[in-house]
TIKEVO-928712 format. One record per residue: x, y, z of N, C-alpha, C in turn; residue in one letter. Coordinates in steps of 0.001 Angstrom, whole numbers, padded with zeros to 6 digits, always signed. Example, Ala and Ser with C-alpha at 12.3 -4.5 7.8 and 13.67 -1.06 7.14 Angstrom:
<pts>
+013190-005690+007800+012300-004500+007800+013200-003300+007800a +012850-002250+007080+013670-001060+007140+012900+000030+007870s 
</pts>
This chain:
<pts>
+000837-001203-000002-000001-000004+000001+000874+001248+000000m +002007+001217+000772+002881+002379+000816+003485+002646-000544m +003889+001562-001262+004427+001765-002603+003406+002380-003529n +002163+002002-003354+001094+002549-004192+000961+004052-003971r +001006+004455-002688+000902+005881-002389+002090+006645-002975f +003275+006061-002820+004462+006759-003351+004395+006877-004866k +003894+005849-005499+003802+005877-006959+002873+006992-007404y +001703+007088-006730+000733+008114-007121+001279+009507-006826k +001957+009672-005706+002457+010988-005348+003533+011443-006323k +004346+010518-006766+005411+010892-007696+004864+011275-009051s +003670+010827-009377+003075+011166-010662+002105+012346-010577n +002004+012967-009416+001113+014132-009311+001729+015315-010037l +000934+016100-010763+001463+017311-011377+001901+018299-010315p +002973+019006-010578+003469+020001-009651+002697+021304-009839k +001903+021619-008821+001025+022786-008954+001583+024005-008235i +002645+023833-007434+003153+024964-006665+003697+026050-007587s +004481+025683-008623+005024+026662-009558+003930+027356-010349n +002902+026561-010708+001788+027143-011462+001084+028219-010644t +000827+027920-009368+000155+028892-008513+001019+030114-008291l +002354+029923-008229+003245+031056-008053+003188+031992-009248l +003191+031416-010447+003104+032224-011667+001789+032979-011715i +000714+032272-011327-000605+032904-011317-000628+034082-010348i -000036+033898-009181-000001+034967-008196+000756+036180-008720a +001847+035925-009442+002607+037032-010023+001812+037762-011097l +001071+036986-011906+000251+037619-012948-000867+038458-012360l -001419+037981-011248-002536+038689-010634-002093+039869-009796a -000793+040016-009559-000313+041129-008741-000415+042429-009527a -000602+043560-008854-000694+044844-009541+000597+045177-010262p +000480+045809-011416+001637+046210-012194+002163+047576-011755f +001424+048317-010932+001797+049666-010562+002863+049645-009485f +003699+050643-009510+004726+050817-008496+004654+052232-007970t +005318+052465-006849+005333+053811-006306+004335+053965-005175g +004153+055237-004777+003304+055539-003623+001842+055246-003928a +001132+054846-002863-000293+054580-002978-001059+055696-002282q -001984+056319-002995-002817+057363-002427-004254+056885-002390e -004943+057204-001297-006338+056812-001132-007228+057942-001618v -008121+057626-002518-009042+058601-003091-010465+058171-002785y -011253+059116-002258-012690+058885-002230-013298+059582-003441d -014604+059433-003612-015240+059985-004815-015091+061499-004870l -015270+062169-003738-015195+063632-003734-013805+064121-004116n -012780+063429-003638-011420+063835-003992-011149+063627-005478r -011671+062562-006025-011524+062336-007466-012170+063464-008258c -013355+063885-007845-014060+064950-008558-013304+066272-008437i -012877+066604-007213-012148+067856-006992-010862+067879-007808v -010130+066778-007800-008881+066696-008564-009134+066878-010048t -010201+066234-010557-010523+066353-011968-010891+067777-012348g -011696+068430-011522-012111+069810-011832-010928+070774-011775l -009942+070464-010950-008781+071350-010842-007767+071119-011953e -007641+069865-012404-006526+069540-013303-006929+069200-014725r -008162+068771-014947-008531+068267-016274-008329+069353-017322n -007711+068998-018434-007352+069978-019454-008574+070529-020185f -009587+069708-020410-010784+070197-021102-011493+071252-020261s -011476+071116-018934-012083+072110-018063-011275+073406-018100i -009962+073299-018118-009127+074500-018217-009390+075245-019517k -009547+074513-020611-009852+075144-021899-011210+075829-021854i -012207+075150-021265-013547+075725-021168-013533+076998-020327a -012760+076998-019249-012688+078198-018402-012025+079353-019137r -011008+079076-019943-010387+080137-020740-011374+080719-021744n -012146+079852-022385-013151+080335-023336-014223+081152-022625q -014597+080740-021428-015556+081518-020640-014980+082879-020294e -013693+082930-019958-013050+084194-019625-013006+085130-020829q -012817+084560-022021-012824+085390-023233-014185+086067-023421l -015272+085291-023241-016603+085861-023384-016862+086925-022315a -016334+086696-021112-016509+087679-020044-015708+088943-020320e -014519+088779-020877-013705+089949-021217-014359+090807-022298n -015080+090159-023215-015729+090894-024312-016945+091692-023843n -017451+091395-022651-018643+092067-022161-018252+093404-021510y -018033+094406-022350-017701+095750-021891-018526+096771-022666t -018740+097934-022055-019490+098999-022729-018717+099541-023931k -017409+099553-023807-016614+100010-024946-016745+099093-026140g -016781+097780-025899-016916+096817-026988-018293+096906-027641n -019291+097346-026857-020644+097503-027406-020830+098817-028151a -019984+099838-027898-020101+101116-028590-020631+102245-027733g -020752+102043-026432-021229+103099-025543-020204+104222-025379f -018937+103888-025333-017893+104850-025021-017384+105548-026281l -016910+106785-026130-016404+107520-027302-015038+106988-027738p -014686+107351-028952-013365+107061-029498-012539+108346-029455y -011357+108257-028916-010440+109392-028856-009200+109016-029649v -008869+109856-030629-007711+109592-031483-006800+110817-031482t -005551+110575-031681-004570+111654-031771-003727+111432-033019s -003556+112545-033800-002753+112476-035022-001667+113550-034942t -000446+113154-035148+000690+114083-035071+001580+113861-036287n +002032+114982-036869+002865+114870-038064+003892+115987-038094r +005095+115634-038511+006142+116622-038767+006782+116281-040095f +006986+117304-040945+007564+117055-042262+008019+118359-042898g +008432+118258-044112+008910+119457-044807+009159+119185-046277g +009531+120260-046984+009856+120141-048415+011134+120923-048681t +011871+120485-049658+013073+121174-050121+012956+121306-051625l +012725+122576-052110+012388+122797-053523+013253+123889-054132n +013379+123803-055425+013925+124898-056251+012784+125469-057071n +012627+126812-057063+011526+127447-057792+012079+128446-058796t +011422+128537-059941+011774+129495-060987+010481+130105-061501n +010293+131445-061253+009055+132122-061595+009320+133198-062651q +008470+133256-063656+008492+134338-064652+007329+135269-064335s +007657+136492-063885+006636+137433-063454+006015+138152-064642l +004844+138728-064441+004145+139464-065520+004915+140709-065939a +005741+141212-065028+006523+142414-065346+007692+142119-066256s +007926+140864-066466+009034+140467-067325+010260+140062-066557g +010201+140211-065240+011352+139804-064425+011272+138308-064109d +012370+137739-063775+012460+136341-063341+012792+136281-061857d +012136+135317-061176+012391+135131-059743+012799+133677-059535n +014001+133497-059113+014546+132153-058961+015020+131945-057531e +014538+130824-056887+014948+130456-055543+015442+129005-055552n +016553+128797-054945+017119+127454-054876+017241+127008-053402k +016937+125741-053225+017068+125181-051879+016089+125772-050878g +014846+126004-051334+013829+126537-050430+013339+125416-049507v +013501+125613-048219+013137+124584-047230+011918+125037-046460h +010787+124367-046695+009557+124640-045951+009309+123502-044960n +008940+123823-043742+008678+122810-042705+007264+122963-042175m +006647+121832-041914+005293+121832-041364+005234+120882-040176t +004416+121236-039196+004173+120366-038045+002723+120505-037607g +002092+119389-037275+000680+119436-036880+000393+118395-035816s -000575+118730-034992-001025+117802-033940-002509+118027-033725a -003242+116916-033503-004683+117044-033286-005165+115926-032370s -006171+116261-031585-006854+115300-030740-008333+115374-031069v -008939+114209-031413-010330+114200-031846-011141+113211-031000n -012363+113557-030737-013283+112710-029985-014533+112480-030816l -014891+111217-030996-016106+110869-031751-016975+109978-030861d -018257+110250-030826-019175+109478-029995-020480+109295-030750v -021047+108091-030625-022341+107793-031243-023440+108144-030247t -024270+109119-030601-025378+109517-029737-026590+108607-029910l -026814+108191-031127-027962+107316-031380-027679+106482-032628f -027966+105185-032496-027735+104286-033636-028886+103293-033743r -030094+103771-033481-031249+102882-033584-031225+101770-032561g -030779+102047-031338-030683+101063-030252-029696+099934-030557f -028840+100142-031525-027838+099134-031878-026863+098891-030734n -026433+099980-030098-025447+099862-029028-026015+099102-027843v -027231+099454-027427-027848+098779-026291-028076+097297-026572q -028509+096988-027792-028763+095593-028157-027466+094791-028225t -026422+095426-028760-025123+094753-028823-024580+094470-027434t -024788+095406-026513-024335+095215-025129-025074+094036-024480y -026376+093936-024733-027152+092824-024198-026711+091496-024829e -026369+091522-026109-025887+090301-026772-024571+089827-026147k -023673+090776-025852-022420+090408-025200-022669+089801-023823l -023683+090306-023131-024053+089754-021830-024557+088317-021969n -025393+088080-022971-025903+086728-023207-024782+085773-023598q -023817+086270-024383-022687+085430-024770-021798+085110-023571q -021690+086057-022630-020933+085792-021411-021625+084687-020600k -022945+084787-020482-023685+083747-019762-023594+082401-020485q -023579+082463-021816-023423+081229-022592-022078+080577-022309m -021037+081400-022168-019722+080851-021822-019749+080136-020489g -020473+080699-019518-020607+080035-018219-021355+078721-018317g -022404+078697-019150-023177+077461-019322-022354+076386-020026l -021535+076790-020998-020681+075814-021681-019663+075207-020708n -019107+076056-019840-018189+075538-018821-018918+074604-017875t -020140+074987-017496-020933+074144-016600-021228+072793-017233q -021531+072770-018515-021812+071509-019186-020562+070631-019222m -019420+071227-019520-018175+070451-019526-017867+069897-018145d -018131+070683-017113-017898+070214-015751-018850+069072-015404m -020111+069214-015787-021086+068152-015498-020716+066868-016216e -020301+066994-017476-019906+065795-018230-018687+065131-017589n -017730+065944-017147-016537+065381-016515-016897+064690-015209l -017726+065343-014395-018110+064744-013106-018829+063410-013335i -019744+063389-014323-020457+062147-014612-019492+061051-015049a -018500+061397-015865-017521+060407-016309-016667+059906-015144k -016256+060822-014275-015430+060418-013128-016215+059499-012202i -017474+059846-011925-018292+059010-011039-018480+057626-011653i -018822+057584-012940-019033+056296-013610-017770+055451-013593s -016623+056079-013894-015370+055328-013928-014935+054919-012517e -015221+055763-011545-014891+055444-010151-015607+054176-009721y -016916+054107-009997-017680+052935-009583-017411+051734-010496y -017001+051995-011738-016556+050880-012578-015298+050258-012000l -014409+051096-011487-013200+050589-010845-013549+049776-009600y -014521+050274-008815-014990+049513-007640-015579+048186-008097v -016340+048218-009198-016928+046981-009732-015837+045985-010116q -014798+046464-010791-013720+045572-011202-012995+044970-010000q -012843+045765-008943-012209+045249-007728-013073+044162-007087l -014388+044373-007084-015289+043364-006510-015302+042092-007357n -015267+042262-008665-015162+041085-009533-013868+040333-009253l -012811+041086-008999-011533+040452-008681-011627+039643-007390n -012322+040196-006384-012509+039458-005127-013263+038150-005370k -014286+038209-006203-015045+036993-006503-014192+035952-007204n -013337+036417-008113-012469+035469-008813-011418+034893-007871l -010943+035705-006923-010023+035177-005913-010710+034082-005110v -011974+034339-004747-012750+033333-004016-012950+032062-004849y -013184+032265-006167-013355+031111-007044-012066+030280-007106a -010923+030961-007139-009642+030248-007150-009441+029483-005840v -009841+030112-004736-009708+029430-003449-010583+028180-003398e -011793+028280-003949-012667+027099-003995-012058+026006-004855l -011524+026398-006008-010912+025408-006899-009674+024798-006263s -008927+025607-005528-007743+025079-004851-008148+024085-003755r -009243+024387-003059-009739+023483-002035-010192+022165-002655e -010790+022268-003846-011231+021048-004514-010024+020207-004933r -008954+020867-005408-007735+020130-005753-007177+019425-004520v -007200+020118-003384-006703+019494-002150-007516+018259-001788r -008851+018381-001912-009708+017233-001591-009449+016066-002538i -009363+016376-003845-009154+015316-004831-007768+014698-004691d -006796+015540-004302-005449+015000-004102-005439+014026-002928e -006128+014412-001845-006202+013526-000681-006928+012231-001034a -008003+012340-001815-008728+011128-002229-007860+010241-003108r -007120+010892-003993-006259+010127-004907-005183+009366-004133y -004614+010038-003154-003580+009394-002360-004141+008241-001539l -005400+008392-001128-006049+007324-000362-006601+006228-001257l -006583+006481-002560-007069+005483-003492-008570+005472-003664g -009238+006492-003152-010706+006539-003264-011181+007351-004461s -010236+007885-005224-010612+008683-006395-009588+008446-007484s -010011+008664-008700-009123+008434-009847-008275+009666-010130s -007208+009433-010882-006349+010545-011286-007088+011501-012210k -008065+010986-012951-008844+011823-013857-009561+012949-013105l -010126+012604-011924-010810+013606-011121-009842+014707-010677e -008644+014289-010261-007649+015260-009813-007207+016170-010964l -006943+015571-012111-006527+016379-013256-007613+017355-013679l -008857+016892-013623-009962+017779-013998-010079+018946-013011q -009871+018673-011733-009890+019734-010731-008802+020757-010991s -007625+020274-011398-006515+021193-011684-006785+022020-012936m -007479+021424-013908-007874+022185-015089-008799+023333-014695v -009749+023032-013801-010654+024076-013331-009889+025160-012565y -008915+024735-011753-008118+025710-010998-007342+026619-011944l -006727+026017-012946-005969+026835-013901-006886+027788-014677n -008092+027305-015017-009033+028167-015750-009442+029354-014901a -009770+029108-013616-010150+030201-012718-008989+031157-012478d -007794+030606-012368-006608+031439-012163-006329+032315-013376s -006568+031758-014549-006381+032540-015775-007362+033708-015830s -008608+033459-015437-009599+034539-015393-009187+035606-014384r -008605+035193-013288-008140+036141-012276-007017+037016-012824l -006105+036399-013568-005017+037177-014166-005549+038173-015188a -006518+037753-015996-007113+038663-016981-007869+039799-016296n -008488+039496-015154-009221+040530-014435-008290+041621-013930q -007078+041254-013616-006109+042250-013188-005846+043278-014286n -005851+042829-015527-005679+043750-016652-006841+044729-016743e -008063+044239-016511-009236+045123-016524-009157+046150-015411a -008647+045749-014250-008492+046686-013120-007514+047791-013492i -006397+047417-014065-005376+048404-014435-005927+049375-015473i -006645+048853-016473-007209+049722-017518-008195+050729-016931a -009057+050264-016020-010018+051158-015387-009316+052204-014534s -008277+051792-013823-007532+052711-012969-006849+053798-013805q -006278+053422-014918-005620+054403-015795-006638+055391-016365v -007806+054889-016765-008838+055796-017296-009283+056800-016238r -009435+056342-015005-009841+057238-013921-008781+058295-013669l -007526+057908-013645-006454+058876-013417-006293+059822-014611k -006605+059340-015796-006564+060210-016978-007637+061283-016885k -008832+060923-016425-009894+061924-016257-009502+062975-015227l -008746+062559-014221-008308+063503-013192-007026+064240-013598m -006448+063857-014747-005186+064447-015221-004082+064306-014178s -004008+063118-013576-002932+062823-012631-001618+062701-013397v -000569+063312-012878+000697+063356-013607+001321+061971-013720e +001389+061236-012610+002046+059931-012612+000999+058835-012767r +000781+058428-014001-000216+057398-014277+000223+056027-013769l +001524+055861-013550+002012+054535-013142+001818+054285-011646e +001560+055329-010854+001353+055128-009427-000002+054475-009186d -000022+053588-008179-001284+052904-007881-002246+053838-007179e -003506+053716-007511-004563+054523-006915-005480+053614-006122l -005618+053910-004850-006471+053111-003970-007726+053915-003664v -008883+053323-003902-010148+054016-003653-010690+053622-002292v -011405+054545-001696-011915+054339-000350-013090+053372-000326k -013949+053456-001342-015169+052664-001337-014896+051243-001805d -015588+050320-001190-015503+048912-001600-016851+048382-002073s -017869+049223-001992-019215+048827-002436-019853+049999-003171a -020819+049686-003997-021533+050697-004769-022837+051041-004040i -022897+052278-003551-024097+052746-002852-025071+053343-003870q -026321+052940-003805-027325+053335-004798-028426+054134-004132i -028802+055242-004767-029957+056027-004321-031200+055461-005002n -032054+054818-004217-033241+054172-004785-034509+055003-004578d -034346+056315-004305-035508+057167-004014-035796+058192-005108n -035208+058056-006270-035467+059009-007352-036879+058818-007899l -037608+059947-008057-038984+059923-008542-039084+060684-009863q -039793+060095-010817-039855+060673-012163-040476+062075-012192y -041622+062339-011541-042215+063698-011623-041247+064785-011141p -040569+064529-010043-039609+065523-009530-038439+065691-010489a -037956+064587-011042-036845+064664-012007-037249+065442-013250l -038482+065268-013713-038945+065976-014905-039002+067475-014648l -039526+067890-013508-039587+069315-013176-038184+069915-013094d -037271+069185-012461-035897+069673-012354-035225+069746-013721q -035540+068796-014584-034955+068792-015923-035389+070007-016728t -036672+070308-016712-037193+071432-017490-036658+072765-016978l -036273+072814-015708-035783+074068-015165-034274+074186-015086g -033566+073039-015015-032134+073094-014721-031245+072417-015743n -031811+071686-016692-030964+070964-017645-030091+071932-018445n -028804+071697-018447-027854+072627-019070-028032+072707-020580t -028339+071595-021216-028559+071618-022669-029759+072492-023025s -030803+072414-022218-031973+073261-022451-031644+074727-022201l -030867+075012-021164-030488+076393-020886-029643+076977-022012l -028750+076167-022570-027926+076640-023690-028791+076882-024914i -029736+075978-025187-030634+076152-026330-031481+077412-026156a -031898+077707-024927-032672+078925-024674-031819+080164-024921a -030552+080128-024527-029652+081256-024779-029430+081464-026268k -029287+080372-027012-029148+080487-028470-030366+081183-029070d -031523+080882-028549-032745+081500-029051-032758+082998-028750q -032363+083389-027544-032320+084821-027182-031309+085565-028045v -030143+084964-028265-029090+085617-029067-029556+085801-030504i -030270+084832-031050-030780+084972-032429-031784+086125-032526s -032578+086324-031489-033521+087445-031496-032787+088777-031386e -031715+088825-030620-030918+090055-030521-030224+090361-031840l -029766+089319-032550-029162+089534-033868-030152+090193-034815d -031396+089774-034745-032420+090382-035602-032612+091856-035252y -032617+092175-033962-032790+093575-033552-031606+094432-033993k -030409+093865-033958-029230+094617-034405-029333+094955-035887i -029785+093994-036677-029962+094244-038118-031057+095276-038343i -032157+095151-037620-033276+096076-037784-032910+097490-037375a -031957+097658-036437-031587+099000-035968-030942+099839-037050s -030431+099205-038101-029800+099970-039180-030801+100755-039994r -032090+100495-039822-033116+101275-040538-033364+102625-039870a -032911+102810-038645-033097+104074-037931-032022+105086-038352y -032316+106376-038170-031266+107389-038393-030167+107235-037355p -029012+107724-037688-027920+107703-036726-027454+109129-036493y -027003+109399-035273-026538+110726-034884-025193+110574-034187l -024189+111218-034774-022837+111168-034226-022381+112578-033854n -021589+112680-032823-020998+113962-032426-019487+113822-032453a -018832+114922-032823-017370+114894-032880-016828+116256-032479s -015688+116250-031889-014994+117480-031529-013508+117191-031489t -012705+118273-031599-011273+118061-031591-010516+119353-031425g -009270+119201-031182-008362+120342-031048-007241+120121-032035y -006947+121186-032849-005933+121095-033898-004846+122153-033674n -003649+121784-033957-002513+122686-033889-001624+122421-035090f -001220+123495-035774-000307+123341-036923+000658+124516-036971s +001845+124206-037404+002885+125244-037538+003593+125024-038864h +003730+126112-039648+004396+126060-040960+005528+127068-040973n +006648+126638-041468+007812+127526-041605+008210+127543-043081s +008359+128796-043647+008600+128942-045088+010014+129453-045322y +010677+128856-046275+012040+129272-046603+012100+130446-047565g +010987+130829-048158+010958+131962-049109+009569+132582-049062a +009479+133803-049522+008184+134475-049547+008088+135544-048463g +006950+136191-048432+006755+137294-047494+006386+136821-046092s +005908+135574-045973+005550+135023-044675+006648+134055-044242v +007184+134323-043046+008263+133478-042569+007730+132200-041917k +006731+132326-041054+006117+131148-040433+004677+131467-040063n +003914+130416-039850+002493+130594-039534+002062+129495-038568q +001297+129875-037523+000789+128940-036524-000721+129049-036463t -001400+127892-036509-002868+127845-036439-003260+126840-035355v -004137+127224-034460-004631+126313-033426-006060+126667-033086k -006835+125648-032717-008239+125917-032399-009057+124641-032274g -010296+124805-031903-011241+123712-031716-012108+123532-032938l -012609+122281-033091-013623+122011-034108-014680+121107-033478n -015902+121180-033935-016989+120374-033416-018028+120209-034513y -018891+119226-034307-019939+119023-035293-020850+117863-034933g -022016+117852-035485-022985+116779-035375-023260+116226-036759l -023360+114906-036840-023642+114260-038117-024930+113459-037981t -025914+113795-038761-027185+113071-038788-027321+112413-040152l -027570+111114-040146-027670+110416-041415-028625+109239-041335g -028934+108691-042465-029780+107513-042550-029434+106750-043811i -029432+105422-043700-029176+104575-044864-030475+104452-045663d -030491+105070-046829-031725+105080-047625-031858+103805-048448i -030806+103373-049075-030883+102173-049916-029538+101471-049893f -029561+100173-049627-028322+099399-049561-028379+098172-050452d -029162+098260-051514-029243+097137-052443-029994+095951-051871g -030957+096221-050983-031787+095192-050350-030981+094246-049437f -029779+094660-049081-028954+093798-048216-029591+093625-046839t -030056+094741-046251-030644+094666-044922-031916+093818-044937r -032701+093914-045982-033917+093127-046098-033589+091638-046121k -032549+091285-046877-032128+089888-046949-031633+089399-045593l -030846+090233-044907-030321+089840-043612-031440+089668-042588e -032463+090516-042645-033592+090375-041719-034364+089086-042000k -034545+088770-043260-035241+087524-043611-034482+086310-043080t -033155+086328-043264-032339+085210-042763-032334+085164-041239n -032375+086352-040609-032398+086400-039150-033699+085814-038605a -034816+086093-039297-036101+085498-038877-036042+083973-038988r -035461+083491-040074-035314+082044-040247-034439+081451-039146l -033396+082183-038756-032518+081690-037695-033259+081632-036362n -034121+082627-036095-034938+082598-034878-035839+081370-034877i -036463+081117-036027-037345+079959-036132-036562+078660-035966e -035352+078632-036536-034498+077452-036405-034133+077203-034952t -033782+078266-034231-033423+078114-032819-034606+077641-031992q -035810+078076-032347-037012+077594-031652-037197+076094-031870q -037014+075665-033128-037113+074236-033428-036036+073436-032690y -034811+073995-032640-033727+073292-031976-033998+073166-030478q -034583+074209-029886-034936+074117-028471-035966+073008-028251y -036977+072966-029110-038001+071925-028988-037395+070543-029198q -036446+070452-030133-035785+069165-030382-034973+068729-029172q -034190+069655-028594-033400+069327-027410-034319+068933-026261v -035423+069661-026091-036359+069352-025020-036941+067952-025186e -037309+067620-026413-037867+066295-026665-036830+065208-026405q -035597+065427-026855-034543+064439-026654-034236+064252-025174e -034189+065358-024447-033890+065281-023017-035002+064544-022279v -036243+064857-022582-037366+064191-021923-037405+062708-022278k -037090+062389-023548-037070+060978-023956-035953+060221-023232a -034771+060839-023122-033666+060198-022407-034023+059997-020939d -034644+061005-020348-035019+060898-018940-035989+059742-018718l -037006+059650-019568-038011+058603-019411-037403+057219-019646l -036602+057093-020692-035991+055797-021011-035068+055325-019893t -034219+056234-019417-033266+055862-018368-034000+055585-017058i -035095+056315-016808-035827+056082-015566-036468+054685-015564y -037017+054277-016720-037553+052918-016800-036450+051884-016548y -035272+052131-017109-034145+051229-016875-033748+051241-015405s -033761+052402-014799-033432+052543-013381-034402+051749-012506y -035707+051887-012771-036707+051142-012009-036542+049634-012197e -036335+049215-013433-036172+047789-013711-034929+047230-013044n -033846+048007-013057-032612+047551-012421-032771+047408-010916n -033565+048303-010311-033820+048181-008868-034535+046862-008550l -035478+046494-009396-036170+045222-009196-035222+044053-009399k -034401+044130-010440-033437+043054-010688-032428+042952-009558l -032096+044086-008960-031131+044102-007873-031629+043257-006695l -032875+043405-006339-033442+042620-005249-033474+041132-005607q -033826+040852-006861-033885+039462-007311-032506+038811-007271l -031488+039535-007738-030139+038970-007765-029579+038786-006361e -029963+039636-005417-029539+039447-004028-030099+038133-003484k -031366+037871-003801-031984+036608-003380-031292+035424-004048q -031008+035556-005354-030328+034480-006080-028971+034180-005470n -028265+035239-005063-026929+035052-004484-027019+034303-003156l -027971+034647-002332-028137+033938-001062-028411+032452-001291d -029272+032170-002271-029581+030764-002592-028349+030053-003122v -027570+030720-003990-026378+030100-004571-025323+029808-003513a -025180+030723-002532-024217+030480-001449-024612+029261-000626k -025873+029186-000275-026345+028034+000508-026205+026739-000284e -026489+026835-001577-026370+025655-002424-024936+025163-002509n -023977+026102-002551-022575+025710-002614-022123+025048-001311l -022571+025562-000189-022206+024969+001091-022663+023506+001166e -023894+023278+000745-024426+021916+000733-023649+021028-000229i -023363+021587-001428-022651+020814-002447-021250+020436-001994a -020543+021357-001315-019192+021049-000835-019216+019912+000182l -020181+019942+001099-020283+018861+002084-020574+017528+001403e -021476+017538+000453-021788+016291-000282-020580+015803-001066r -019802+016778-001639-018628+016380-002423-017565+015752-001529y -017398+016305-000323-016434+015738+000603-016818+014314+001006k -018136+014073+001064-018635+012737+001425-018668+011808+000225l -018343+012308-000961-018378+011493-002164-019764+011287-002718g -020695+012132-002285-022084+011997-002715-022415+012909-003893d -021403+013593-004412-021621+014543-005521-020452+014448-006474l -020741+014430-007766-019668+014322-008762-018951+015658-008921s -017733+015588-009480-016954+016794-009706-017637+017745-010678g -018279+017183-011690-018960+018027-012665-020122+018776-012023l -020838+018075-011151-021971+018726-010473-021479+019826-009526e -020380+019585-008842-019823+020613-007971-019386+021837-008775l -018789+021571-009932-018350+022692-010784-019537+023530-011228r -020638+022897-011537-021836+023642-011947-022372+024498-010809e -022331+023941-009604-022796+024713-008443-021856+025894-008200v -020557+025629-008308-019574+026703-008122-019751+027789-009192q -019969+027378-010416-020168+028332-011512-021451+029147-011291k -022474+028485-010758-023728+029192-010496-023518+030304-009477s -022710+030042-008453-022419+031060-007450-021633+032212-008052l -020604+031854-008829-019793+032898-009450-020630+033749-010392l -021486+033117-011174-022361+033868-012089-023327+034770-011326d -023862+034244-010209-024799+035055-009412-024095+036275-008838a -022864+036111-008360-022112+037244-007821-021796+038259-008917e -021390+037782-010094-021077+038688-011190-022319+039436-011672e -023453+038750-011723-024688+039421-012135-025082+040499-011131r -024920+040203-009848-025274+041185-008825-024366+042410-008921l -023082+042196-009070-022146+043326-009193-022441+044124-010451i -022739+043419-011533-023043+044097-012788-024312+044938-012698s -025358+044388-012093-026624+045125-011999-026488+046290-011034i -025630+046156-010006-025367+047282-009113-024736+048435-009882q -023770+048111-010719-023099+049166-011498-024050+049798-012510y -024836+048962-013204-025770+049505-014190-026826+050395-013533l -027270+050016-012352-028222+050846-011625-027592+052172-011229t -026336+052127-010799-025633+053362-010420-025441+054268-011624k -025100+053689-012772-024941+054487-013992-026256+055157-014378v -027361+054411-014252-028674+054996-014543-028979+056129-013572a -028644+055939-012313-028856+057002-011315-028038+058247-011665e -026775+058052-012039-025904+059182-012406-026472+059912-013619i -026924+059168-014613-027471+059784-015827-028728+060589-015515s -029588+060050-014645-030805+060782-014268-030465+062079-013553l -029510+062023-012658-029114+063231-011926-028479+064249-012867q -027710+063781-013836-027098+064706-014785-028147+065369-015671q -029099+064591-016176-030153+065157-017025-030971+066177-016244i -031238+065894-014980-032046+066787-014151-031255+067992-013646a -029967+068064-013987-029151+069192-013542-028717+069081-012101g -028702+067859-011563-028371+067649-010155-027049+066920-009957n -026201+066895-010976-024980+066104-010884-024054+066619-009775i -024215+067888-009396-023366+068468-008359-023654+067895-006975m -024726+067109-006829-024995+066517-005513-023882+065548-005112v -023137+065042-006087-022031+064142-005791-020757+064904-005409y -020779+066216-005603-019611+067065-005362-019865+067907-004122y -019208+067561-003028-019434+068248-001765-018128+068800-001216q 
</pts>
């Protein structure tokens, strides 16, 4: 009997090296310091460092800088013109008396300086309308920045919880490997005792290697998710490991459709931007229409000039004084250009109205569709929790029966697979429910609730 045991043991596959390789494959590839990030820190870091947000803020600043009274035409224009010059001439004159008058190298010098002020007193309300348009464009810049921030926050939250999901999947696969390793131990003990065939042991090792391979592949998914999250935050050292504080996905199951719809119609950023586009198109029409009014301009200035003559009865002359005036005018005919521009402006107003209605319809449709998915996922979540409890109990029973030899290896594998599938489905539905929740909050303009 002892020789039989030794013979079987000497023919057992060596699994220690295999498990060592698997452990190395499943180990994190990141090196360096580990920093713990919670969701709020991820969001704050992204808003501070993300390059798209920095670009959006610069564009917003440009629109804010353009919102000035001078840019609209309220303020006068002050110009100064200064000139110094001269001439050097030879002159030859034949006088009526018959005499000749010849001058060579006559040097005349001139110098002038002037300061002028021009101001528009009335331009058919063009200035006031332009100033209001600049104000609307400034607000539009703020809304565009807000939309970019909301999109970034939604992406960070989704990727954060995707990373949590991948970590939980990794835990389940680690558990699956432990179960398979325990089965190999049981089959090895049976084989050594002669109560089981080598085929059962080899099959158990195949299952162990398969589960270990899945665990190694899952590590790659974890790394990819971690890199994407750090990319959204614009972290400088992508190779450093990032440790998240949360180990579970917390879901808000109290979202109500009527409240979300009211918030969407009042706070959705896409709708607010579409409304601003509509207002700006109406202001463009008023600016074009203002050209039909008379315009009144005022101007004044101070002029100084000095002339020095190299020949003649006048040696030098100085002139200085003020000038002023009012200009009243009206564009009588411009080749129907203004009429064409007004027609196109009306069409643009109508287009913006249609675009607002289109955005509103799309937003409401997205809200309704995602809300139905959110409700359905909540129901599935409860069902999968029940399934997981049943699968765990079923595995406990199956393991005891397998140890007693009352259950085949194939049947145990099916029970083990059922548990693993139930855990993966639960983790998956948790993430999908969270994504639906995030999307609903973003559509309703409430994405900032995650940023505290």
